[in-house]
N, C-alpha and C positions, 0 to 999 in steps of 0.2 A: 891747572889741574886744582881742582879742591879734593882734601881730606880731611875730615874729618872724625872724632869719637864719638860716643853718644852713650853713657851708660844707662839701658833702659834698665835694668832692676833698679835706679835710683824714680820714689815714687814721683818729686816733681819731674823729671824726665819724662814718665809714662806718661805722666799729663798734659806734657806740652808737642808728646808724639801720641797723644791718644787714637788718632784713626791706625797709625804703623802696626802699635799695640793689637788692636784690633784685629788687623787683616791677619796678624800672626798666627793668633789664637784662632780666628775663622777657617784660615787654610791649612791648619796644624805645623808651621814654616818652625824650624829652629835658629836660635841665637846661637852665635851672634848673625847681624844681619852684613851687607859690606855693598856700600853706593859705594858709587866712583860718580864723580861731578853732579852727584845729589839723585843718580837716579841705581836701583837696588840692580844687585846684580849676582850675590849670592845669600842664600839662608845655610844657614849651619855650617861647620867645621869647613876651611876651604884651605888648597895649596898656597902658597909661595909665588909659585908657578904659573897659576890660574888669575891670582891678583894680576904680576908682572902682565901675563897675556894682554887682561882686560885692560889697566893702565896704558902698553902701548898702545891698542888698539882706539883707545880714546885719543891718545897723542898724534895717531897717525902715521907710528915707527912699526914700521914692518919686522917680522923675527931674525933677527940677527944683525938686526941696523943700531948703532947705539946712539 
């Protein structure tokens, strides 16, 4: 599992991820973006539980398992 944070209000990060910033603007998406293992899954505010379910899914863990 890979978790990383990028502050896209930073001009250096905007340049590094110009394609992502452009896609957000073109599609009217909201920040923050949440990616799991490099795949964008959510745009805008998202609940902890939604992220938890997506991480569990990525790890192959069924709901209720630990």
